[in-house]
N, C-alpha and C positions, 0 to 999 in steps of 0.2 A: 443448520443441517438441511440438506436438500431432500426433496420428496423421496428419492430412491432409498435414502437411508431410513426414513420413517417407514417406508413400505417394507423394507427388509425386516425391520424390527417387528412390524405387525404380522407379517407372514410367519416368521419364526415363532411368535407368541401363539398364533393359531395352531401351528403344528404341536407345540408343547402342550397346549390345552387339550388337544384330542388324543395325544399319546400317553399322557401322564396318568398315573393311578394313585389316588382318585383324581378325577378330572378337576375337582374343585380346587385342588392345590395349584395347578397350573393356571386355571382361570383367575384365581385370586391374585397370583403373582403378576400375570400378564395384564389383568385389568387395572390393578393398582398402579403398576409401573406406567402403563399407557395414560391413565388418568393424571398421574403426577406430571408426566412429560408434557402432555397436551395443555394441562392447566398452567404450566410454568412458561411455556414458550410458544405454543401454537394457537393462533386466533383465527386461522383461515378454515372455513367450513370445508373447502375442497380437500385440503390435506386430511382433515379428520374423516371425511367420507371415504377417501381412497384407502386410508389405513384400516377402516372398518371392513371394507370390501376385501382387502388382502388378508386380514385376519380370518375372515370367513372362508376364504380360499384355502388358507392353511389348515383350518379345522377339517374341511372336506378332504383335503389331501391326506391328512393323518388318518381319518376314518377309513378311506379307501386302502391305505397302506396296512392298517390293522386287519382288514378283511382279507387282503391278499396273503398276509402272513399266516392267518388262521388256516386258510385253505392249504398253504404250503406245509404247515405242520402236520395236517391230516395226511397229506400225500406222503411225506417223509416217514411218518410213523407206520404207514401201511406197506411201504416198500420192504422187500426182503434183501436187497443189495443196493449199494450206492457207489457212485464214482467219487473219488476224493483226490484232491491235490494236497500232498503233504507239505506242511510248513516246517517240520523238523523231521529228523530221522526217526524211523519206526522200527522196533525190534521186539521179539517176544518178551513179555513181561514189562514192557515199557508203556509210556503214555505219549501219544503223538497228537499234535494239533493239526487240523486239516480244514479245508473247505470242502464240504460235502454237497454233492449234486445228485438229484433224482427227480423224475417226474416234473421237469422244467422248473424245479425249485433248487435253491442253494441255501446253505446255512453253515455257520462255523460249528466245529465239532471237536470233541475229544475222543480219541480212540484208546481203549484199554486193550492192547494188542496181545493176542495169545499165539498167533502164528503168522509167518510172513515177514518180510523185511522191505524197507524202502528208504530212499534218501529224500532230503528236502527238495521240493520241486517235482518229485515223481508223481505220476498219476497211477492210481491203482483201483481195482475193484474190491470192495469191502463187504463182508457179510458178518452179521452179529446180531446182538439184541440191543435195540435202540430205545433210549428214553428221550422224548422230544417235548420241549416246553418253550416258553417265550425266551428263555436265555440261550437256547441253542440245542444241540444234539449231543448226547453221550452214547457211545456205542461200546457195550461190554462184549467180551469174548470176540473181539474183532479179528477176523482172518483176512489177510491181504493176499490178493492174487492178481495175475495179469498186470504186473508192475511194468510201467513204461517210463522211459527217461527222456521226455521231450526237453528241448532247449526252452527255457522260460526264465522270467525275471526271478522266480522263486529259487531256481537253482543258482542263479547269479548271486542272490542274497545269501544263500547258504555258503557259497564259496567265500564271499566276503566275510561272513561270520567266522569261518574256519581260519581265515587269514588274520582276523583280529585276535582270535584266541592264541595264535602262534606268536604274534608280535607283542601283545600286551600282558600276557600272563595273568597275574592276580588282579590287574586292573581291567581285564577283558570284559567282565560283566557291565561295568559303567561305560566302557568304550562302545560295546555293542548297543547299549541304549541310546547313546549320543549319535551314532553313525547310521545304524540300520533299524532303529526303533524296536529293538528287542530287549524288553525289560525283564524277561522271564528268569534270568540268572542273577539279577540284583538281589542280594539278601534282604529279607523283610525288615530287619533292624536298620539297614542302611537307608531303605526307602522311607522308613518312619523318621529317621534322623533328618533327611532332607525335607520331609513334610513339616516337621516342627520348626525347621529353619526358614520355611517359606521358599524353598528352592526346588521342590519336587517337580514343578513344571519343566525345569531344565533337564530332567532325566529322560524326557520323551522328545522325539523329534517334532518340533513345532515351528511356528513362524520365525522365532528367533534364530534357530539353526539354519533354516532355509535362507534367511536374509544374510547371515554371516557367510554361508557358502556362496551365495550370489555375489556378495561384495568381493570376496576373495577371487572369484572367477573374473569379475570386471577388472580388478587390479592386475591380475595376471595378463588379461587381454591388453590392458594399457601398457604394461611393461613390454609386451611383444609387439607393440605398435599396430595393433589391429584397429581398423577404423571403427568409430563408435557404433554405428548401426549394425554391422555384422557381428560386433562383439556382444551387443545386447541380445540379438537374436540367438547367437550361439549359446550365450549364458542361459537364456530361457529354455532352449532345447535340452541342455544338459540338466537343468533343474527339473524339467518335466520327466526326464528319464530317471533321475534319482528318486523323485517322489513316487513314481510308479514302481521302482525297484524295491522300495522299502514297504510296499503294501498300501500306499496311498492313504495314510492316516489323515483324518479330517483336518487337523490343524495345519499339516503340511500342504494339503490341497488348497486350503484357504490362502496360505501365503503364496503358493505358486500362482494361483489365479490373480491375486493382487499384483504380483510381479508382472504377469502377462499384461494386465490392464495398464500398468505404468509404462512398460516398454512400448505398448501400442500408442499410448498418448504422446510419448516422447518422439517416436518415429513420425507420427502425424503432426507433431508440434502443436498439440492442442492440450493446454493445461486442464487437469481434472481435479475436482475436489477430493481431498483425502477421504471424506465421508462416503462419497460415491464409490471410490475404489474399495473401501472397506465393505460396503454393502454388497457389491458384486462378489467379492471374495468370500464373504461370510455366508452368503446364500448358496453359493455353488455346491458345497458338500451336501446341501439339503435335497439334492436330487434323490438321495437315499433318505427319506423322511425321518427314520429313527435316529439319524445322526444328531438331531436336535437334543436328544437325551444324553449324548456323549459328553462327559465332563471335560474331556480334552478339548472338544470343539467349543464348549461353553466358555472355558477359561481362555482359550485362544482368542475368541472374538471379544470377550470382555476386556482382556488385557490389551488388545489392539485399540479398542475404543478408549481405554484409559490412557494409552500412549498418545493418541491424537488430542484428547481433551487435556491431559496433563501438559503436553507441549504448548497448547494454546494458553493455558493458565500461566505457565512459566514465562512465556513471552510478555504477558501483561504485568506480572507482579515483580519480576526481577528488575532491579535498577539497570538502566541502559549503560551505566558506567562500568558495570561488571563485565570483564572480558576474560578470555583464556581459560585456564583450569578452574578458576573460581566460578565462572559462569557455567561451565560444563558440569561441575560437581553439583552445584545448586540446582541446575535444571534436572539432572538425573535424580536428585533427591525428591524434588517436587513430583516428577513423573512416577517415581516408585511409591510415594505416599498415595497419590491418586489411584494407582493400580491396586494397591492393597485395600483401599476403601471400596473401590468398585467391585473387586472380586471377593470381598469378605463374605457376602451372603451366600455365594456359590460354594466357597470353601467350607464354611460352617455347616451348610446343609448337607454337603456330600461327604466331607472328611471329618466333621465334628471337632475341628480345631481352628484356632486363629493364630497365625504366626505374627506376633506383634513386632518382631524384629525384621520382618520381610523387607521393608524399605531399605534398611541398612545392609542386609545380606545380599540383596539383589544389586545394590550399588557396588558392593565389593566383588560379587561374582561375575557381573557382566563383562568387565575387561578380561577376566580370566577366561571366560567362555569365548570371547572374541578372538583370542589367540589359540585356545585349545581346539576349537572346531576345525580351523584350517590345517592345524598340525596333524590331527587325526586323519584327515583326508589325504594329506601329503604322504603320510606313512602307508595308507591303504592303496593309493593309486599309483605310486611309483615303486615298482618291484626291483629297486636297486639296493643291494645290501647296505651300502654306506648311508644312503638316504633313510632307509628303514630304521637303522640303529639310531641315527641322529634324531629323527622325528619321534621314535618310540621313547627315547630318553627324555626328550623335552615334554612329551605327553605325560610321562610318569610324574614329573615334577608339577605340572599344571593340574593333573588329576588329584594329586596329594593336597595341593593348595585348595582346590575346589572342595574336597571332602573336609579339610580342616575348617573352612569357613562354616560349613554346615554343622560340624561337630561342636565348635565353640558356641555357635548361636543356640543349638539345641540344649546345651548344658546350662544355659542361663536360667535360673529359677523363674518360673512364671512366664517364660518367653512364648509359650504356645499353650495357653489354657484350653481345656476342653469346653467347647461351646456347641450345644445341641439345641438349635432353635426350634420352636414350634412352627406350625404352618403359618400362623399369623405373623410371627416374628420374621420368618423368612420372606413372606410377601411384602411386609412393610420395609424390610431391609433392602429388597430389590427395588422398591419404589425410591428409597433414599439414595441408592446407588445411581439410578437414572437421574434423579434430581441433582446429584453431585456433578454428573457429566454435563447436564444442561447448564448448571452454574459455572462450570469451567469455560464454556464456549460462548455463553450469552453476554451481550454487552451490558445488560441490566440483570444481574443475577439475583436480585432481592427475592423474587417470587420462588425461584429454585431453592434458595437458602432457607426460606420459610417452610417449604414442603419438606426438605431434608430434616430440618429441626423438629417438625411435628412428627415425622416418622421415628426419629431417635427417641423422642419423648414417649411415643407409644411402646417402643421396644423396652425402654427402661421401666415403664410402668406395668407392662404386661405380667411379669412374675408376681406382682403383688395383688393381682386380681385372681380371686379364687377360681380354680378349674373344677367344675363339677357338672353333674347332670341329675335328672330325676330317676335314672335307672342304673342298675349294675350291669356291666357288660363283660361277656366272655368272648375273647378274640382267639380263634384258632387260626394261627398264621400259616400261610402257604410257604413252607420252607423246603418243599420237595419231599424226598424220602427221609423224613425225620419228624420230630415233634417240637413245637413251641406254642405255648398257650399263655395268654396274657389276660388276667382278670383286672378290670378297672372298677374301683369303687365309686360311689356317688360323690365322694369328696375329691376324686381325681387321682387317688393313689393306686399303685399297680401291684399285683401279685403275679409273678412270672414263674411258670412251670416249664422247665427245659428251654433250651436255646438253639435247637436245630443242629444241623450237621456241620462238618468242616471238610475242607479239601486242600490240596497242596498249596494253593495261593490265597486262601481266604476262608471265611466261615459265615454261616447264616446269622450269627450274632451281629457281626459288623455290617453285613449288607442288608439284612431284613429286620431283625428284632430291635436293635438299637434305634435305627431311624424311625421305625414304626411307632415306638413308644415316645421317643424324643419329640417327634413332630406333632404329637398330640398333647404333650405337656404332662406334668405330674411326676412325683417321685416314685421309685420302686421300693415298696415297703418290705418285700419278701421275695427271695428267689428259692425255688424248690427244684431239686434235681431228682428225676425219677430213678435213674440208674446211670452208670458211667460209660455207656456205649457212645461212640463218637457221633451218632446221628441225633443224640439228645444233649450231650454235653459239649458238642463241637464249638458252639458259639458262646459258651459261658464266660470264658476269659475276657472276650471282647465286651460282653455285657458288664462284667465287673469293673473293667477299666473305665468305661464311659458313663455308666448309670449308677454305680456304687450302691447296690441294694443295702438296706438297713440290716437284713438278716439273711442267712444262707442255711437251708435245711438240706441234708444229704442222707440217703438211706444207709450210708456207712459201709456198703459193700466195697471191698478192697478192689480198686481198679488200677490198672497200670498203663492205660492208653495215654498217649501224649496229650490229647485234649483235656482229659480228666486231671492229669498232673498239672497242666498249665492253669486250669481253673482253680485248683487248690492253691497253687503258688500265687496267683493274682489275688485271690481272696485274702491270703495272708498279707500280701504287700499292701492292699487297700484297707486292711484291718476290719474286714467284714466279719462279724460274729458268726461262727460256724456251730451248728448243732445237729446231732444225729436224730433221725426220725424215730419216734417211739409210738407204737399203736395206742390210740386213745388220747394222745396229746392234741390239744386244740389251741388255735391262735385266732384272735379277733382283730380284723383290720377294718375299721369303720363298721359298716353293716354286714360285712362278710365274715362268716365263721368257717374256719378251715380245720378239719379234723383228720388226722392220719389214721388210716385203718391197717396199713402194712408198710414195710415188712417188719416182722418180729425178729429180733437179733438171734434168738435161739433157732428159729426156722432158717434164717439166712446163713447161719454159721456152717451148715453142712452142704451148701449149694456150690455148684461149679458153673452156674449160668446166671449172669447178672439180671437177665430178664425176669427170672423167678424171684428176684429180690427187689422188684420195682416198688417205688413209692406209690401207694394208692391213697388218694385224698377224696374226702367227702366235703363238698363246698355247699354251705347253706346260706341262702338269702331269703329271709322271711320263710314262706312256705315252699319255696323252690329249692330242689336239691340237684346237685351236679356231681357226677362221679368221674374222677380223672384217674386213669389206670396205667399210664406209662406203657411198658411192654409186657405187662403181667401175662403169664401163660396159664394153661389149664391147671397145673398143680397149685399155683398160688391162688387162683380163683376158687378151687375146691377148698383150700385152707380158709379163705375168707367166708365162703358159704357155711362151712362147719363152725366157724368161730363167731360170726356176727351177721347172720343172714338178714335180719331185720334192718340193719344199718345200710345195706346195699341198695335199698329202694331209692330210685333217682328218676328225675324228670329228664335229665340230659346225661348221656353216657359218651365219654370220649372212648371210642372203641380201642381195645388194647392191641398193641403190636401191629398197627397199621392194617387191621382187618385180617391178620393171619389166621389160617385154619387151626393153629395150635392154641388159639385163645377164644374167648367168648363162648364158653361151653354152655350146653343147654341148661344145666342147673344154675349157673351164674346168671344167665340171661333171664331165667324164670324169677330169680330173686330181685333183679334190678327193675325189670319191666319199664324200660325207658320210653318216653314219648318222642325224643329226638336223639339220634345217634350220629356222632361226628367221627369221620375217619380222616386222619392226617396221613397222606400218602403221596408219593411222587408219580408224576404222569408216566405211563408206559414203563413202569419199573420192571426190572428183570425177575423180581421175586413172585410175581403173580398176585400182589396185594391190590385190593382186598379180595379175599377168597369168595367165590360165588356162594358157597354154602353158608358163610357168615352173613352175607347180605340177605340171603333168603331167610335165615333164622331171625334177623332183625326185623324184616318185613312181617314175618309171621306173628311177632308180638305186637305189631301195630306201630312200630317206630318209623318216623320219617328219617331217611338216611341222606346225609350230605358228605361229600368227599372233596378234599382240597384240590385233588388233581383235576376235578371238573368244575368246581364252584369257586376255586381260589380261596382267599382268606374269608372266613365265615365269622360273623358277629352275632352273638346271641344276647338279647337284652331282656332284663326282667325287673319288674317293680316289686318282686317278692311274691307275686301271685300269678301273673300271666307271663307268657314267653313270646317274644318276637324274634325273628331271624332275618338277617340281611346277608345277601350274597349276590355277586354280580350286579350290584347297584339296584337290586330288588329287595323289598321288605314285605314279610307276611307274618301272620300269627300262627302259632302251633296250637292245635285244638286241645282243650282241657282234657284231663284224664277222666274217663268215665267214672261215675259215682259207684 
């Protein structure tokens, strides 16, 4: 591997280290992988020094990017109007995706439109209530005005989407994903089916699709007898226009840059190492540093690395006497196996599954995709009725075949087991993947094989090593405007209270809660739902699917929201024992004693607001008491004070209902007398949470107040006597209660 390839790896590792949270995760992965690679193949100090310098440069670039993003979020939140370029049509009552610009900053946004209309590609002035965080911008009560219709690639993309809808009917969602990189209409169950089959990467426009289109254009140019150099230049120009038109996703940009480097080397008649081409293409999207966190870019680069390494391995191990289809199939299988192994740590870390049949399904699907992609473009680019009908009919058959491969693979029992690696396992898995790549290309692979074997041994042995600590931990997770609390015992078991919110395309359980717990290791002994509102139960179904709690406690308030019904259905499917909360009941999980204080079934039977029937828990660890209140409001707090005032005394209070003025009444607060108050709340939320009067009242009783919108995820540790708090990578002690 040339220096440019090692340098690209080091720079990307530095970016990943500085942008990941916590930083230790990325540093562990990058450092372990770099150590394995250098130990296996590099003996030159010059290369090692250059890699160290480039890694440091990546760290500095990531830190600068984070600082700039923080300044932009502040400016966007302070603005009262924004200019947006719509990515899809906007109408009253609908949800629109857009690129938002204001104060020399831009960010992707969702608009909850109340008035005004606009089409894809239109530019409009928007006013509304903005919530700004690291994930982007949400504008509620969005009003569109001053709508303009400039000619742009976004409008061209919208017209292409409308044409796809007309031509392909029921197959239009998948065709949109394959042609214009729009996966928004692909049903969730279909995406999951492709993920379990190991084919989900084919649903997004990536290097594979760009390569197929480029090959088709070159073949067309050859058929038209266009000279080679003009044909290659024209192909490159058309590919660049296509990639820009679909929004320039990082995998497609990587492939287009690689194609450009190859064209340039051929025109100049100067052979170039495939590793150098890959390095230039892989680093190009990192002009936007946060791209390094994009799973599509990660899989695209890792897959291309595996393609080069697997090809090198196949050349060495396949008998020279094998020719024709036999050699082609064998070579494809070797490359698919290497690709599955190399990308396995990324897939397990990000998606929580391993598609064991991936090598076979990719081998079957690749030739289908090689024909399908040009056919889709033919139907889209030639507006001749006869050609449209012929191409659309052929595409329907190919799409059905593609889906059938995924369906049959996903239906095989055990074909895609749930795998949720800890941080250590993911880091060691990354090192093993790098060692596999080195072993594929090295003339003497013994050291690389030894490194990979040691990594596998560590991964196999890790689950048998006890996970524990000397302290009990309460983690208030940053899930935006919602609640999710995870208690970790000293033996490494978890008690989870609520699972965050849900939205049309996902939920906090899948994106925040499950990865957070899984990456730290340990089983979930108990899940408690405070009440069935979507901002608390939204991620429960995903948590049940992935982590399978041993027990499920529910206040029993009848809820009909889709997330609540999905949670009950998933609990039934996973055979998770369900039990209703009864005041006075206690459960012991290791050193933690959990006692339910509310709701009482008699009290809850006459209520029409689920908040008033929230589960209220008293958690005791030695002498330390923590009170978890869900969204309890004034009437329930009054009921608790009247029924069991002495039981409410607590050192740590999870403030009810995100700090709403309808909760945390004076009588309740006087009974609790907390030393530390935690508020789970979304940044710049439209509800005005937390209320200033509540914050003032908490301060008046001497409580330190921490909010997730400002402090992020908050960790409280206790040995049963003292309290320590960690937030924003800082740790301090909470003063003891006055005698």
